[in-house]
N, C-alpha and C positions, 0 to 999 in steps of 0.2 A: 398513513401509518399501517406497518407491518403488523400482522396478527398471526398467531399460529391456527393452521386452518382447522376448523372443527365441523364443517358443513358436510352433508351426505357425498359430495364428489370427493371431498378431501379425505374422509373416512373410507371411501371404497379405493382409493389412491393408496392410501396406507396398508389398507388390507392386501392389495395386490403386491405391494411392494414386500411384504413379508416373505415371499418367495426368494428374494435375495439374502435373507438372514442378515437384516442390518443391526449393527451394533449401536449406531447412533442414526436417528432419522429427525428432519425438521422440515416442516412442510407450511410454507408461508403464503397466505393468500394475498397476492398483490392487485388484485383486480381494481379495486378503487383508484390506484395509481394510472390505470389506462381507461379511465372514463372517458368517452367521446373517440376513443380510438376504435379501430378494427378488432372485430371480435369480442368487444366489451358486451357483457351481460349484465343489466341491472340487477339481477337477483344474485350476482356475485359468482365465485368459484369459476373463472374463465381464465385468469392468469396466475401462475405458481411460481414461487422459488422452491426448489429441493435441495436440501442439503443432506446428504447420506453417506454413510459409512460402512462398508461392507468388506470381509475377507474375500468375497466371491470377485472383487474388482482387483485383486491381488495380480500384478505382471499384466494387466491390460491396460491399453492406451485410451485416452481420454474419448476417443470416438466409440471404442468397443464398451466402454463403461455406458455411454449415454445409449448406446445400442440396447444395451441390458436393461436399462431402466425404461425404455420405450417398449421392449418386449414384454416387461412386466406388466405395464400399465396397459397394454393392448389397445382397445379400440378407444379409451377414455380420451386419449391425446389426439385431437382432430376432430372429435365428435361433440365432447363435451367441455374440454379443456382446450383453449385456444393457443395459449403459449405456456411454456415450461422451461424454466433456467434450472439447469441442472449443475451441481457441484458434487460429484462422487469421487470417492476417495477409498483407500484401503487403510485399514488399522495402522497408526505409525506415520502416516504422511503428514 
């Protein structure tokens, strides 16, 4: 079951994503769907889906948008977050 992410890792991710001035953001902890798979952490907060809308993405390609998200999140991805599915769009898309 998807749930809005509210744990400490999710809160730090949302704090860092503020640098992109999102108009909409939804962060879902998908960790339980990955029980038994690589990178699964029984404590949760290892696999996320991010849906984010920001004017900063205007005119950017999908890859550029993903790079912007990864840059904003910094060391969280790879160290604490094993997997991140990103759906990034500009307002009106």
